[in-house]
C-alpha positions, 0 to 999 in steps of 0.5 A, spaced: 526 624 538 526 618 542 519 618 543 518 618 535 523 612 534 519 608 539 513 609 535 516 608 529 519 601 532 513 599 535 509 600 528 515 596 525 514 591 530 507 591 529 507 590 521 513 585 522 508 581 527 503 581 522 507 579 516 510 573 520 503 572 523 500 571 516 506 567 514 505 562 519 497 562 517 499 560 510 504 555 512 499 552 517 494 552 512 499 548 507 501 543 513 493 542 514 493 540 506 499 536 506 496 532 512 490 531 509 493 528 503 498 524 507 492 521 510 488 520 504 495 516 501 496 512 507 488 510 507 489 508 499 495 504 501 492 500 506 486 498 502 491 496 496 495 492 501 489 489 503 487 487 496 494 485 494 494 480 500 487 477 498 489 476 491 496 473 493 492 468 498 487 467 492 493 466 487 497 461 492 490 457 493 489 456 486 497 454 485 496 449 490 489 446 487 493 446 480 499 442 483 494 437 487 490 436 480 497 435 476 499 430 482 493 426 481 493 426 474 500 424 474 498 418 479 492 416 474 497 416 468 502 412 472 496 407 475 494 406 468 501 405 465 502 400 470 495 396 469 497 396 462 503 393 463 500 388 468 495 386 462 501 385 457 505 381 462 499 376 465 499 370 461 493 369 456 
């Protein structure tokens, strides 16, 4: 009787171990898929962040150029007004 109990326990343990091994295998496969997806997402994020930095740099450069051109335009308009004023103030 004890021998039969031991055999049943061994068989049950073997089945349980196989079930656990299968479950671990399934979990490890899922983990591998998630890690691949994480790597893909991380790489895409890195690429997009780099593109954003490039666009922000370009935007800053263009804003700076626009400000310089605006300042130059303002300066030329002021100079033009001053010359016109001096022309009118100068004796004929």
